[in-house]
C-alpha positions as CSV (number, residue, x, y, z in Angstrom):
1,M,0.0,0.0,0.0
2,K,1.4,3.4,-0.8
3,Y,0.7,6.2,1.8
4,A,0.0,9.8,1.2
5,Y,2.8,10.8,3.6
6,E,2.3,14.4,2.7
7,D,-1.1,14.4,4.3
8,L,0.2,13.3,7.6
9,S,1.1,15.8,10.4
10,D,4.7,16.0,11.6
11,G,3.7,14.1,14.8
12,Q,2.1,11.2,12.7
13,F,5.2,10.9,10.6
14,E,7.5,10.8,13.7
15,T,5.3,8.1,15.2
16,L,5.7,6.1,11.9
17,I,9.5,6.4,12.1
18,V,9.6,5.4,15.7
19,F,7.8,2.2,15.1
20,L,9.8,1.5,12.0
21,C,13.1,2.1,13.9
22,Q,12.1,-0.2,16.6
23,H,12.2,-3.0,13.9
24,L,15.5,-1.8,12.6
25,L,17.3,-0.9,15.8
26,G,15.5,-2.3,18.7
27,I,12.2,-2.0,20.9
28,S,14.0,0.5,23.2
29,V,14.0,3.2,20.6
30,Q,13.0,6.4,22.5
31,G,10.4,8.4,20.7
32,F,10.9,12.0,19.4
33,A,11.3,14.5,22.1
34,K,12.2,18.3,22.0
35,G,15.7,19.0,23.0
36,P,17.0,22.0,24.8
37,D,18.1,23.5,21.4
38,G,14.6,23.1,19.9
39,G,15.4,20.1,17.9
40,R,13.5,16.8,17.9
41,D,15.3,13.5,17.9
42,A,14.7,10.0,18.7
43,K,17.3,7.8,20.2
44,F,18.6,4.2,20.5
45,V,21.4,3.0,22.7
46,G,22.9,-0.5,22.2
47,T,23.3,-2.9,19.4
48,A,21.0,-2.6,16.5
49,E,18.8,-5.6,15.6
50,L,19.0,-5.2,11.8
51,H,20.7,-2.2,10.8
52,P,22.8,-2.0,8.7
53,S,22.7,-5.7,8.9
54,K,22.5,-8.6,11.3
55,A,26.1,-9.5,10.6
56,A,27.5,-6.1,11.1
57,P,25.0,-4.0,13.3
58,W,25.6,-0.5,14.6
59,L,26.9,-0.3,18.2
60,G,26.4,2.7,20.5
61,T,24.1,5.6,20.3
62,T,22.0,6.1,17.2
63,V,20.3,9.5,16.9
64,V,17.2,9.5,14.5
65,Q,15.6,12.5,12.9
66,A,12.4,12.7,10.9
67,K,11.9,15.5,8.4
68,H,8.3,15.8,7.1
69,T,6.8,18.1,4.4
70,N,3.3,18.6,3.3
71,G,4.6,19.4,-0.2
72,Y,4.1,17.1,-3.2
73,N,6.9,15.4,-5.1
74,R,9.7,17.1,-3.1
75,N,13.2,15.8,-3.0
76,F,16.4,15.9,-1.0
77,S,18.3,18.0,-3.5
78,E,15.9,20.9,-3.4
79,S,17.8,24.1,-2.3
80,D,15.5,24.6,0.8
81,F,16.5,21.2,2.1
82,F,20.1,20.8,1.2
83,S,22.8,23.1,-0.1
84,T,26.5,23.0,0.3
85,T,26.7,26.9,0.1
86,A,23.7,27.9,2.1
87,L,23.2,27.4,5.8
88,N,19.5,28.3,5.9
89,T,18.3,25.0,4.7
90,V,16.6,22.1,6.6
91,L,19.8,20.2,6.8
92,G,22.0,23.2,7.2
93,K,20.2,24.1,10.5
94,E,20.7,20.6,11.8
95,I,24.4,20.3,11.2
96,P,25.4,22.3,14.3
97,R,23.1,20.1,16.4
98,I,24.6,17.0,15.0
99,K,28.3,18.4,15.5
100,K,27.4,19.2,19.1
101,L,25.9,15.8,19.9
102,R,29.0,14.2,18.2
103,E,31.5,16.3,20.2
104,S,29.7,15.4,23.5
105,K,30.0,11.7,22.6
106,Q,26.2,11.5,22.4
107,L,26.0,10.4,18.8
108,D,27.8,7.5,17.2
109,H,25.4,6.9,14.2
110,Y,22.8,9.2,12.5
111,M,19.6,8.3,10.6
112,L,17.5,10.8,8.7
113,F,14.0,9.9,7.4
114,A,12.1,12.3,5.0
115,N,9.2,12.0,2.8
116,R,11.1,13.2,-0.1
117,R,12.6,11.4,-3.1
118,L,16.3,10.6,-2.8
119,A,18.3,9.8,-5.9
120,G,21.4,7.6,-5.6
121,N,23.9,10.5,-6.5
122,A,22.1,12.8,-4.1
123,E,22.3,10.2,-1.3
124,S,26.2,9.9,-1.8
125,E,26.7,13.7,-2.0
126,I,24.6,14.4,1.1
127,R,26.0,11.6,3.2
128,E,29.6,12.6,2.4
129,Y,28.9,16.2,3.1
130,L,27.3,15.4,6.5
131,A,30.2,13.1,7.4
132,A,32.7,15.7,6.6
133,Q,30.9,18.6,8.4
134,C,30.0,16.5,11.5
135,D,33.0,14.3,11.9
136,V,30.8,11.2,11.6
137,P,32.0,8.2,9.4
138,A,29.9,8.0,6.2
139,S,29.3,4.5,7.0
140,S,27.5,5.6,10.2
141,I,25.1,7.8,8.4
142,Y,21.8,6.5,6.8
143,L,19.5,8.6,4.7
144,C,16.0,7.3,3.9
145,G,13.8,8.7,1.3
146,L,10.3,7.8,0.0
147,E,11.6,5.0,-2.3
148,Q,13.3,3.2,0.7
149,L,10.4,4.1,3.0
150,E,8.1,2.3,0.9
151,I,10.3,-0.9,0.7
152,L,10.7,-0.8,4.6
153,L,6.9,-0.5,5.2
154,K,6.2,-3.4,2.9
155,T,9.0,-5.5,4.8
156,F,7.4,-4.6,8.0
157,P,3.7,-4.3,7.2
158,D,2.6,-4.1,10.9
159,V,4.2,-0.6,11.3
160,A,1.5,1.5,9.7
161,A,-1.2,-0.3,11.7
162,K,0.8,0.3,15.0
163,A,1.3,3.9,14.1
164,D,-2.6,4.3,13.8
165,L,-2.6,7.0,11.2
166,D,-6.0,8.5,12.1
167,P,-7.2,11.0,9.6
168,V,-8.8,13.0,12.4
169,D,-5.3,13.9,13.7
170,S,-4.2,15.1,10.3
171,P,-3.4,18.8,9.8
172,L,-5.3,21.3,7.9
173,I,-4.8,19.9,4.3
174,V,-6.4,21.3,1.1
175,S,-5.8,20.6,-2.6
176,P,-4.2,23.3,-4.6
177,D,-5.2,21.9,-8.0
178,D,-8.4,23.8,-8.8
179,L,-7.1,27.0,-7.1
180,A,-4.0,26.9,-9.4
181,E,-6.3,26.8,-12.4
182,V,-8.3,29.8,-11.2
183,V,-5.1,31.9,-10.6
184,Q,-3.6,31.0,-13.9
185,A,-6.7,32.2,-15.7
186,L,-6.9,35.2,-13.7
187,A,-3.4,36.0,-14.3
188,R,-3.9,35.8,-18.1
189,Q,-7.0,38.0,-18.0
190,K,-6.0,40.4,-15.1
191,D,-4.8,43.3,-17.3
192,A,-8.0,43.3,-19.1
193,V,-10.0,43.2,-15.9
194,T,-7.9,46.0,-14.2
195,A,-8.5,48.3,-17.1
196,L,-12.1,48.3,-16.3
197,L,-11.7,48.8,-12.6
198,D,-9.6,51.6,-11.5
199,D,-11.2,52.1,-8.0
200,P,-11.1,49.8,-5.1
201,P,-14.4,48.8,-3.6
202,T,-15.6,50.7,-0.5
203,V,-14.4,49.4,2.7
204,R,-17.0,47.8,4.7
205,V,-17.4,48.7,8.3
206,T,-18.4,45.2,9.2
207,F,-15.0,43.8,8.0
208,E,-13.8,44.8,11.6
209,Q,-16.5,42.7,13.1
210,K,-15.6,39.7,11.0
211,N,-12.1,40.0,12.1
212,V,-13.1,40.1,15.9
213,L,-15.4,37.0,15.2
214,N,-12.4,35.1,13.5
215,N,-9.7,36.3,15.9
216,M,-7.7,38.0,13.0
217,S,-5.3,40.6,14.5
218,A,-5.8,44.3,13.6
219,D,-2.3,44.7,12.3
220,Y,-2.7,41.5,10.0
221,A,-6.1,42.7,8.8
222,K,-4.9,46.1,8.0
223,A,-1.9,44.7,6.1
224,Q,-4.2,42.4,4.1
225,R,-6.6,45.1,3.3
226,K,-3.9,47.5,2.2
227,R,-2.3,45.0,-0.1
228,Y,-5.3,43.2,-1.7
229,L,-8.5,45.3,-1.2
230,K,-8.4,46.7,-4.7
231,E,-7.9,43.4,-6.2
232,T,-11.2,42.1,-4.7
233,A,-13.3,44.1,-7.3
234,Q,-11.2,42.7,-10.1
235,I,-11.5,39.1,-8.8
236,R,-15.4,39.5,-8.5
237,A,-15.7,41.0,-12.0
238,F,-13.6,38.1,-13.3
239,L,-15.6,35.4,-11.6
240,A,-18.8,37.1,-12.7
241,A,-18.0,37.2,-16.3
242,P,-20.3,34.7,-18.2
243,E,-17.3,33.2,-20.2
244,N,-15.7,32.2,-16.8
245,L,-18.6,30.1,-15.6
246,D,-16.5,27.0,-15.3
247,L,-13.8,28.9,-13.3
248,L,-16.6,30.2,-10.9
249,H,-17.5,26.6,-10.3
250,L,-14.0,25.7,-9.7
251,Y,-13.7,28.6,-7.4
252,E,-16.8,27.5,-5.5
253,S,-15.5,23.9,-5.0
254,V,-12.3,25.4,-3.7
255,V,-14.0,27.5,-1.2
256,D,-16.3,24.7,-0.2
257,E,-13.2,22.5,0.6
258,F,-11.2,25.2,2.3
259,Q,-14.1,26.3,4.5
260,L,-15.0,22.8,5.7
261,K,-11.4,22.0,6.4
262,I,-11.0,25.2,8.3
263,I,-13.9,24.6,10.4
264,A,-12.7,21.0,11.2
265,K,-9.2,22.2,12.2
266,R,-9.8,25.8,13.3
267,K,-9.0,24.9,16.9
268,D,-5.5,24.0,16.1
269,Y,-4.7,27.7,15.5
270,Q,-4.8,30.7,17.9
271,T,-5.6,33.4,15.3
272,F,-6.9,33.6,11.8
273,D,-3.6,35.2,10.8
274,Q,-2.0,31.7,11.3
275,V,-4.8,30.0,9.4
276,M,-4.1,32.3,6.4
277,E,-0.3,32.1,6.5
278,Y,-0.5,28.2,6.9
279,L,-2.7,27.9,3.9
280,V,-0.4,30.2,1.8
281,D,2.6,28.1,2.8
282,L,0.7,24.8,2.2
283,L,-0.4,25.9,-1.3
284,F,3.1,27.2,-2.3
285,N,4.6,23.9,-1.1
286,R,2.2,21.7,-2.9
287,D,1.9,23.4,-6.3
288,A,4.6,24.6,-8.6
289,V,2.2,27.0,-10.5
290,L,1.1,28.9,-7.3
291,R,4.8,29.2,-6.0
292,Q,5.9,30.8,-9.2
293,Q,7.0,34.5,-8.6
294,A,4.3,35.8,-10.9
295,H,1.6,34.0,-9.2
296,K,2.5,34.4,-5.5
297,R,0.8,37.8,-4.9
298,L,-2.3,36.8,-6.8
299,T,-2.7,33.6,-4.9
300,R,-2.6,35.7,-1.7
301,A,-5.1,38.2,-3.2
302,V,-7.5,35.4,-4.0
303,L,-7.2,34.0,-0.5
304,F,-8.0,37.5,0.9
305,Y,-10.9,37.8,-1.5
306,M,-12.4,34.4,-0.1
307,Y,-12.1,35.9,3.5
308,W,-13.3,39.4,2.4
309,N,-16.3,37.9,0.5
310,C,-17.2,35.7,3.6
311,D,-16.5,32.5,1.7
312,I,-14.1,31.2,4.5
313,G,-14.0,32.1,8.1
314,E,-17.1,32.6,10.4
315,V,-19.6,34.9,9.3
316,D,-22.3,35.0,11.9
317,D,-23.1,38.8,12.6
318,A,-20.3,39.6,10.1
319,A,-21.8,39.5,6.7
320,T,-20.2,41.9,4.3
321,D,-22.9,42.1,1.7
């Protein structure tokens, strides 16, 4: 069975890796815990059961990390994950932590699991780089990407059942596909629409009421309105055009999905600012069209339009019609 790892939460993915490592290393694998430096590691001390083999198992302290992304089709070689020249990457931020553990004799071996694709040449390059940077033998570093993860879960089919990947515990996940089509079409026609609409719509006083109801901070609401209010009229005209009826239906399917998912997961976020920023990050992570520079601002504008138009968020006592 192939799993949609991108739809799991970070915690669900970590739980999956712990159960898997109990097979590979031993039942005494300690689950992921937040360290004093903010990192999250799992740990095993002793002689590994199976890794890298029964004949030559690892001995000592093995530190395990799980790096989860909600993005589709991501890989280890992407610049946000690994770079030999940039420090502000996923692995770049971990290297000082690994070095510190190594220097304090709290790490003999290192395992990294990620729901990203890992090509053979990338595996060799990254492993050698980590070995050189952290003073850990390359033979004591194990990188596991999607391909190997699938093989391991087929080898140990009870792992997924033990991890109990309950959809109720999943994060706020929405599909970007329909929205990407709307944004692309809007980008193509935006100049024509803008020519017809020079003035922004009148600011509605009940916008403040809606913000209070949804716990959107005043500063965030002000910044959103300043940047995207004028574009709400353009988007409304675009969706109302008879020739864009199919795109209107796509938009409606998007807001239905977004609103229902937000209602289900709203309790996970303190403010609606966090909901909006999480959605933006998720959409850019999951769709190459939306994260194109030319479409990023328009994607944010469409999300603001959804909120302004009361298509997402609570609307009791805050209708802006």
